[in-house]
N, C-alpha and C positions, 0 to 999 in steps of 0.2 A: 044851515048849521046854526044852532044856538051857541054863541061864542062862550058862554059860561058853563055849559054842560057837556059839550062835545069836544073837549080837549083833555089831554093828559093833565091830571092834577099836579104832577111833579115836574114836567118839562114843557107843557103847553103844546105838544105835538097833537096833530089831528089824525094820525094814521094808526091803524091796528089797535083800536081802543078796547080795553077789557074792563068790565065792571068789577070793582074790587070786592064786592060781596059775592061774586060767583067763583072766584079763584082761590085756591089753596096752594101753598108752596109744598113741593115734595119734602117729606121728612119733618114738616112742621104741623102735624095733625092737631095739636092742641092750641095753636095760636092762629088767629085769623090774619088774612092779608092786610087788613086795615091796621091791625095792631103791629104787624111787622113793619109796615110803612112808618108808623109813628115811632117805633123803636130805632129805626135807622135814619129817619129824616126829621122827626119832630112834627110832621104834618099829620093833623088829625082829620080823618074822614068819617063823617057820620051819615047814617042812612037817610036822615031828613035834610041833609045839606042842599041848598039851592044852587050851589056851584058844582062842578064836576065831581062825580064819584067814580071816575074812570082813570086808568093809567094805560099808557101805551105798552106794547109788547116789549119794547126795548127797556123801558123802566122796570117792567116785570122781571126781565132777565137780570138787570142790575140789582133789583131787590133780592132775588134768589142768591146771587153771588155775595152781596153785602151781608145778608142775614147769615149765610153759611160761614162767612169770615168772622162775623161777630160771635156766633155760637162756638166756633172752633177756638177763638181767642179766650173766651170766658172759660171754656172747659180746660184748656191748657193752663191758664192762670190758676185755676183751682187745684189742678194736679201739682203744679210747681209749688204752690203755697203749702200743700199738705206734705210734700217731700221736704221742704226746707224748715218747717216749724220744729220738727224734732232735732234738727241740727243746731238750731239757735238755742235750744234748751241746754246743750252741753257746755 
């Protein structure tokens, strides 16, 4: 095992690793997994990185849940703001 490339980039696990450039999240067809990871964690993963470009299946599941929560929150916030702005004008 090469300790810098065969670990999860997010938690350092060595089990059930997935290359981030192979996976897409369901319902996120327009955004890559690497961009989702950056949006939820601030970790940037690039194709030419010399350190791991993999995440474990557990972090993949957490990314799906976290990204879903993020998107739901943003959507709800937009809906509430649109609903409240006319009330503020009165």
